MIDRENSE-508577 format. One record per residue: residue in three letters; chain; z, x, y of N, C-alpha, C, CB in turn. Coordinates in Angstrom, 2 decimals, padded with zeros to 5 digits, always signed. Glycine has a CB too. Example, Ala and Ser with C-alpha at 12.3 -4.5 7.8 and 13.67 -1.06 7.14 Angstrom:
{dovex->ALA gunu->A nw->+007.80 nu->+013.19 nv->-005.69 caw->+007.80 cau->+012.30 cav->-004.50 cw->+007.80 cu->+013.20 cv->-003.30 cbw->+009.05 cbu->+011.31 cbv->-004.47} $
{dovex->SER gunu->A nw->+007.08 nu->+012.85 nv->-002.25 caw->+007.14 cau->+013.67 cav->-001.06 cw->+007.87 cu->+012.90 cv->+000.03 cbw->+005.72 cbu->+014.08 cbv->-000.60} $
//
This chain:
{dovex->UNK gunu->A nw->+023.84 nu->+061.52 nv->-026.43 caw->+022.73 cau->+060.63 cav->-026.16 cw->+023.27 cu->+059.22 cv->-025.95 cbw->+021.70 cbu->+060.66 cbv->-027.32} $
{dovex->UNK gunu->A nw->+022.86 nu->+058.60 nv->-024.87 caw->+023.28 cau->+057.23 cav->-024.56 cw->+022.21 cu->+056.28 cv->-025.07 cbw->+023.53 cbu->+057.03 cbv->-023.03} $
{dovex->UNK gunu->A nw->+022.64 nu->+055.29 nv->-025.83 caw->+021.70 cau->+054.28 cav->-026.31 cw->+021.94 cu->+052.99 cv->-025.56 cbw->+021.83 cbu->+054.07 cbv->-027.84} $
{dovex->UNK gunu->A nw->+020.87 nu->+052.35 nv->-025.19 caw->+020.96 cau->+051.08 cav->-024.48 cw->+020.56 cu->+049.95 cv->-025.41 cbw->+020.08 cbu->+051.08 cbv->-023.22} $
{dovex->UNK gunu->A nw->+021.19 nu->+048.81 nv->-025.22 caw->+020.83 cau->+047.64 cav->-026.01 cw->+019.41 cu->+047.22 cv->-025.64 cbw->+021.82 cbu->+046.47 cbv->-025.78} $
{dovex->UNK gunu->A nw->+018.63 nu->+046.78 nv->-026.60 caw->+017.26 cau->+046.35 cav->-026.28 cw->+017.28 cu->+045.13 cv->-025.37 cbw->+016.48 cbu->+046.03 cbv->-027.57} $
{dovex->UNK gunu->A nw->+016.35 nu->+045.09 nv->-024.47 caw->+016.23 cau->+043.95 cav->-023.56 cw->+015.43 cu->+042.86 cv->-024.26 cbw->+015.55 cbu->+044.36 cbv->-022.21} $
{dovex->UNK gunu->A nw->+016.09 nu->+041.76 nv->-024.60 caw->+015.41 cau->+040.69 cav->-025.32 cw->+014.79 cu->+039.67 cv->-024.38 cbw->+016.37 cbu->+040.01 cbv->-026.26} $
{dovex->UNK gunu->A nw->+015.17 nu->+039.67 nv->-023.12 caw->+014.60 cau->+038.74 cav->-022.16 cw->+013.24 cu->+039.28 cv->-021.72 cbw->+015.54 cbu->+038.54 cbv->-020.94} $
{dovex->UNK gunu->A nw->+012.23 nu->+038.46 nv->-021.82 caw->+010.89 cau->+038.94 cav->-021.55 cw->+010.30 cu->+038.41 cv->-020.25 cbw->+009.99 cbu->+038.58 cbv->-022.68} $
{dovex->UNK gunu->A nw->+010.79 nu->+037.29 nv->-019.76 caw->+010.23 cau->+036.70 cav->-018.54 cw->+010.83 cu->+037.37 cv->-017.31 cbw->+010.48 cbu->+035.18 cbv->-018.51} $
{dovex->UNK gunu->A nw->+010.04 nu->+037.57 nv->-016.27 caw->+010.61 cau->+038.11 cav->-015.04 cw->+011.56 cu->+037.08 cv->-014.41 cbw->+009.49 cbu->+038.49 cbv->-014.04} $
{dovex->UNK gunu->A nw->+012.62 nu->+037.54 nv->-013.82 caw->+013.60 cau->+036.64 cav->-013.22 cw->+013.08 cu->+036.09 cv->-011.90 cbw->+014.93 cbu->+037.36 cbv->-013.00} $
{dovex->UNK gunu->A nw->+013.29 nu->+034.82 nv->-011.69 caw->+013.01 cau->+034.16 cav->-010.43 cw->+011.58 cu->+034.37 cv->-009.93 cbw->+013.97 cbu->+034.64 cbv->-009.39} $
{dovex->UNK gunu->A nw->+010.63 nu->+034.34 nv->-010.84 caw->+009.24 cau->+034.58 cav->-010.48 cw->+008.55 cu->+033.32 cv->-009.96 cbw->+008.48 cbu->+035.13 cbv->-011.68} $
{dovex->UNK gunu->A nw->+009.10 nu->+032.16 nv->-010.27 caw->+008.49 cau->+030.90 cav->-009.85 cw->+009.47 cu->+030.14 cv->-008.97 cbw->+008.07 cbu->+030.05 cbv->-011.07} $
{dovex->UNK gunu->A nw->+008.96 nu->+029.15 nv->-008.26 caw->+009.81 cau->+028.32 cav->-007.42 cw->+010.19 cu->+027.00 cv->-008.09 cbw->+009.13 cbu->+028.05 cbv->-006.10} $
{dovex->UNK gunu->A nw->+009.45 nu->+026.61 nv->-009.13 caw->+009.72 cau->+025.34 cav->-009.81 cw->+009.67 cu->+025.56 cv->-011.32 cbw->+008.70 cbu->+024.24 cbv->-009.39} $
{dovex->UNK gunu->A nw->+010.70 nu->+025.07 nv->-011.99 caw->+010.80 cau->+025.20 cav->-013.44 cw->+011.07 cu->+023.84 cv->-014.05 cbw->+011.90 cbu->+026.21 cbv->-013.84} $
{dovex->UNK gunu->A nw->+010.38 nu->+023.51 nv->-015.12 caw->+010.65 cau->+022.29 cav->-015.88 cw->+011.54 cu->+022.67 cv->-017.05 cbw->+009.33 cbu->+021.60 cbv->-016.37} $
{dovex->UNK gunu->A nw->+012.64 nu->+021.94 nv->-017.22 caw->+013.57 cau->+022.20 cav->-018.31 cw->+013.78 cu->+020.92 cv->-019.11 cbw->+014.93 cbu->+022.73 cbv->-017.76} $
{dovex->UNK gunu->A nw->+014.23 nu->+021.09 nv->-020.34 caw->+014.48 cau->+019.97 cav->-021.24 cw->+015.96 cu->+019.93 cv->-021.59 cbw->+013.62 cbu->+020.07 cbv->-022.53} $
{dovex->UNK gunu->A nw->+016.40 nu->+018.80 nv->-022.12 caw->+017.81 cau->+018.66 cav->-022.50 cw->+018.23 cu->+019.73 cv->-023.50 cbw->+018.06 cbu->+017.26 cbv->-023.09} $
{dovex->UNK gunu->A nw->+017.31 nu->+020.19 nv->-024.32 caw->+017.62 cau->+021.25 cav->-025.28 cw->+017.96 cu->+022.56 cv->-024.58 cbw->+016.44 cbu->+021.45 cbv->-026.24} $
{dovex->UNK gunu->A nw->+017.55 nu->+022.71 nv->-023.32 caw->+017.82 cau->+023.92 cav->-022.55 cw->+019.20 cu->+023.91 cv->-021.89 cbw->+016.76 cbu->+024.10 cbv->-021.50} $
{dovex->UNK gunu->A nw->+019.89 nu->+022.78 nv->-021.93 caw->+021.19 cau->+022.65 cav->-021.26 cw->+022.28 cu->+023.36 cv->-022.05 cbw->+021.56 cbu->+021.18 cbv->-021.08} $
{dovex->UNK gunu->A nw->+023.31 nu->+023.89 nv->-021.46 caw->+023.57 cau->+023.86 cav->-020.03 cw->+022.60 cu->+024.77 cv->-019.27 cbw->+025.01 cbu->+024.30 cbv->-019.75} $
{dovex->UNK gunu->A nw->+022.20 nu->+024.31 nv->-018.11 caw->+021.20 cau->+025.00 cav->-017.30 cw->+021.84 cu->+026.10 cv->-016.47 cbw->+020.47 cbu->+024.00 cbv->-016.40} $
{dovex->UNK gunu->A nw->+021.24 nu->+027.26 nv->-016.52 caw->+021.69 cau->+028.35 cav->-015.67 cw->+020.49 cu->+029.01 cv->-015.02 cbw->+022.52 cbu->+029.39 cbv->-016.48} $
{dovex->UNK gunu->A nw->+020.74 nu->+029.59 nv->-013.88 caw->+019.72 cau->+030.39 cav->-013.20 cw->+020.31 cu->+031.76 cv->-012.97 cbw->+019.26 cbu->+029.72 cbv->-011.85} $
{dovex->UNK gunu->A nw->+019.65 nu->+032.80 nv->-013.40 caw->+018.39 cau->+032.81 cav->-014.12 cw->+018.54 cu->+032.23 cv->-015.53 cbw->+017.84 cbu->+034.22 cbv->-014.20} $
{dovex->UNK gunu->A nw->+017.43 nu->+031.74 nv->-016.06 caw->+017.41 cau->+031.20 cav->-017.42 cw->+017.69 cu->+032.30 cv->-018.42 cbw->+016.06 cbu->+030.52 cbv->-017.72} $
{dovex->UNK gunu->A nw->+018.21 nu->+031.96 nv->-019.61 caw->+018.49 cau->+032.99 cav->-020.62 cw->+017.28 cu->+033.83 cv->-021.01 cbw->+019.04 cbu->+032.33 cbv->-021.85} $
{dovex->UNK gunu->A nw->+016.08 nu->+033.29 nv->-020.86 caw->+014.87 cau->+034.04 cav->-021.21 cw->+014.46 cu->+035.04 cv->-020.14 cbw->+013.74 cbu->+033.08 cbv->-021.46} $
{dovex->UNK gunu->A nw->+015.14 nu->+035.05 nv->-019.00 caw->+014.79 cau->+035.94 cav->-017.90 cw->+015.61 cu->+037.22 cv->-017.94 cbw->+014.99 cbu->+035.24 cbv->-016.56} $
{dovex->UNK gunu->A nw->+015.01 nu->+038.29 nv->-017.53 caw->+015.71 cau->+039.56 cav->-017.43 cw->+016.73 cu->+039.49 cv->-016.30 cbw->+014.72 cbu->+040.73 cbv->-017.20} $
{dovex->UNK gunu->A nw->+017.94 nu->+039.98 nv->-016.54 caw->+019.00 cau->+039.92 cav->-015.53 cw->+019.08 cu->+041.15 cv->-014.65 cbw->+020.31 cbu->+039.72 cbv->-016.20} $
{dovex->UNK gunu->A nw->+018.47 nu->+042.23 nv->-015.05 caw->+018.66 cau->+043.48 cav->-014.32 cw->+018.18 cu->+043.43 cv->-012.87 cbw->+017.96 cbu->+044.59 cbv->-015.03} $
{dovex->UNK gunu->A nw->+017.22 nu->+042.56 nv->-012.58 caw->+016.70 cau->+042.51 cav->-011.22 cw->+016.89 cu->+041.12 cv->-010.59 cbw->+015.22 cbu->+042.89 cbv->-011.20} $
{dovex->UNK gunu->A nw->+017.98 nu->+040.46 nv->-010.94 caw->+018.18 cau->+039.10 cav->-010.47 cw->+019.57 cu->+038.95 cv->-009.84 cbw->+018.02 cbu->+038.10 cbv->-011.62} $
{dovex->UNK gunu->A nw->+019.85 nu->+037.75 nv->-009.40 caw->+021.16 cau->+037.43 cav->-008.84 cw->+022.13 cu->+037.10 cv->-009.98 cbw->+021.07 cbu->+036.25 cbv->-007.84} $
{dovex->UNK gunu->A nw->+023.41 nu->+036.98 nv->-009.70 caw->+024.38 cau->+036.61 cav->-010.75 cw->+024.03 cu->+035.25 cv->-011.35 cbw->+025.81 cbu->+036.59 cbv->-010.19} $
{dovex->UNK gunu->A nw->+024.34 nu->+035.08 nv->-012.62 caw->+024.05 cau->+033.81 cav->-013.30 cw->+024.95 cu->+032.71 cv->-012.72 cbw->+024.26 cbu->+033.93 cbv->-014.83} $
{dovex->UNK gunu->A nw->+024.33 nu->+031.58 nv->-012.42 caw->+025.05 cau->+030.42 cav->-011.91 cw->+024.62 cu->+029.21 cv->-012.75 cbw->+024.75 cbu->+030.19 cbv->-010.38} $
{dovex->UNK gunu->A nw->+025.58 nu->+028.38 nv->-013.12 caw->+025.27 cau->+027.18 cav->-013.90 cw->+025.06 cu->+026.02 cv->-012.96 cbw->+026.41 cbu->+026.87 cbv->-014.91} $
{dovex->UNK gunu->A nw->+024.00 nu->+025.24 nv->-013.24 caw->+023.59 cau->+024.15 cav->-012.36 cw->+023.82 cu->+022.80 cv->-013.04 cbw->+022.11 cbu->+024.31 cbv->-011.96} $
{dovex->UNK gunu->A nw->+024.49 nu->+021.87 nv->-012.36 caw->+024.79 cau->+020.55 cav->-012.94 cw->+023.63 cu->+019.57 cv->-012.80 cbw->+026.03 cbu->+019.96 cbv->-012.28} $
{dovex->UNK gunu->A nw->+022.53 nu->+019.87 nv->-013.46 caw->+021.30 cau->+019.09 cav->-013.27 cw->+021.45 cu->+017.63 cv->-013.68 cbw->+020.17 cbu->+019.72 cbv->-014.06} $
{dovex->UNK gunu->A nw->+022.22 nu->+017.35 nv->-014.72 caw->+022.37 cau->+015.95 cav->-015.16 cw->+023.12 cu->+015.12 cv->-014.13 cbw->+023.11 cbu->+015.89 cbv->-016.50} $
{dovex->UNK gunu->A nw->+024.15 nu->+015.66 nv->-013.54 caw->+024.92 cau->+014.90 cav->-012.54 cw->+024.22 cu->+014.87 cv->-011.18 cbw->+026.31 cbu->+015.50 cbv->-012.39} $
{dovex->UNK gunu->A nw->+023.16 nu->+015.64 nv->-011.03 caw->+022.41 cau->+015.65 cav->-009.77 cw->+021.12 cu->+014.84 cv->-009.87 cbw->+022.07 cbu->+017.08 cbv->-009.37} $
{dovex->UNK gunu->A nw->+021.04 nu->+013.95 nv->-010.86 caw->+019.89 cau->+013.06 cav->-010.97 cw->+018.65 cu->+013.67 cv->-011.59 cbw->+019.54 cbu->+012.55 cbv->-009.64} $
{dovex->UNK gunu->A nw->+018.81 nu->+014.77 nv->-012.33 caw->+017.67 cau->+015.36 cav->-013.02 cw->+016.93 cu->+016.43 cv->-012.26 cbw->+016.73 cbu->+014.30 cbv->-013.38} $
{dovex->UNK gunu->A nw->+017.42 nu->+016.79 nv->-011.08 caw->+016.84 cau->+017.88 cav->-010.31 cw->+017.97 cu->+018.71 cv->-009.72 cbw->+015.90 cbu->+017.35 cbv->-009.19} $
{dovex->UNK gunu->A nw->+017.77 nu->+020.01 nv->-009.71 caw->+018.80 cau->+020.90 cav->-009.18 cw->+018.14 cu->+022.12 cv->-008.55 cbw->+019.78 cbu->+021.34 cbv->-010.29} $
{dovex->UNK gunu->A nw->+018.79 nu->+022.69 nv->-007.55 caw->+018.25 cau->+023.86 cav->-006.87 cw->+019.27 cu->+024.98 cv->-006.93 cbw->+017.87 cbu->+023.54 cbv->-005.40} $
{dovex->UNK gunu->A nw->+018.80 nu->+026.19 nv->-007.21 caw->+019.67 cau->+027.36 cav->-007.29 cw->+020.10 cu->+027.76 cv->-005.88 cbw->+018.95 cbu->+028.53 cbv->-008.00} $
{dovex->UNK gunu->A nw->+021.42 nu->+027.93 nv->-005.67 caw->+021.88 cau->+028.33 cav->-004.34 cw->+021.56 cu->+029.78 cv->-004.00 cbw->+023.37 cbu->+028.12 cbv->-004.24} $
{dovex->UNK gunu->A nw->+021.24 nu->+030.59 nv->-004.99 caw->+020.92 cau->+032.01 cav->-004.73 cw->+019.46 cu->+032.22 cv->-004.37 cbw->+021.27 cbu->+032.84 cbv->-005.95} $
{dovex->UNK gunu->A nw->+018.56 nu->+031.75 nv->-005.25 caw->+017.14 cau->+032.08 cav->-005.06 cw->+016.30 cu->+030.89 cv->-004.62 cbw->+016.58 cbu->+032.63 cbv->-006.34} $
{dovex->UNK gunu->A nw->+016.86 nu->+029.69 nv->-004.64 caw->+016.12 cau->+028.51 cav->-004.19 cw->+015.20 cu->+027.91 cv->-005.25 cbw->+015.32 cbu->+028.85 cbv->-003.00} $
{dovex->UNK gunu->A nw->+015.22 nu->+028.44 nv->-006.47 caw->+014.37 cau->+027.88 cav->-007.53 cw->+014.75 cu->+026.43 cv->-007.78 cbw->+014.49 cbu->+028.71 cbv->-008.83} $
{dovex->UNK gunu->A nw->+013.75 nu->+025.60 nv->-007.95 caw->+013.95 cau->+024.17 cav->-008.16 cw->+013.74 cu->+023.85 cv->-009.64 cbw->+012.97 cbu->+023.33 cbv->-007.27} $
{dovex->UNK gunu->A nw->+014.72 nu->+023.20 nv->-010.25 caw->+014.65 cau->+022.85 cav->-011.68 cw->+014.55 cu->+021.34 cv->-011.81 cbw->+015.90 cbu->+023.38 cbv->-012.45} $
{dovex->UNK gunu->A nw->+013.64 nu->+020.91 nv->-012.70 caw->+013.42 cau->+019.48 cav->-012.93 cw->+013.61 cu->+019.21 cv->-014.41 cbw->+011.99 cbu->+019.04 cbv->-012.46} $
{dovex->UNK gunu->A nw->+014.46 nu->+018.23 nv->-014.73 caw->+014.70 cau->+017.82 cav->-016.11 cw->+013.58 cu->+016.86 cv->-016.51 cbw->+016.10 cbu->+017.15 cbv->-016.28} $
{dovex->UNK gunu->A nw->+012.80 nu->+017.21 nv->-017.53 caw->+011.61 cau->+016.43 cav->-017.85 cw->+011.76 cu->+015.52 cv->-019.07 cbw->+010.48 cbu->+017.35 cbv->-018.07} $
{dovex->UNK gunu->A nw->+012.90 nu->+015.48 nv->-019.72 caw->+013.09 cau->+014.55 cav->-020.84 cw->+014.46 cu->+013.93 cv->-020.84 cbw->+012.85 cbu->+015.24 cbv->-022.16} $
//
């Protein structure tokens, strides 16, 4: 019998086009840690602080805005 690790990520991956993130969420990656990875692109880290508080994922086009 094969056992699989429980999926702790509950949010669908890349379901929205705009996400608000906080400094507590850094380092920023897309998909976010709360998103399921099984149906998404590879995780990429985004340099939102050095990009003036906004960053866009090169894979899915999701736009992230730093709100604090």
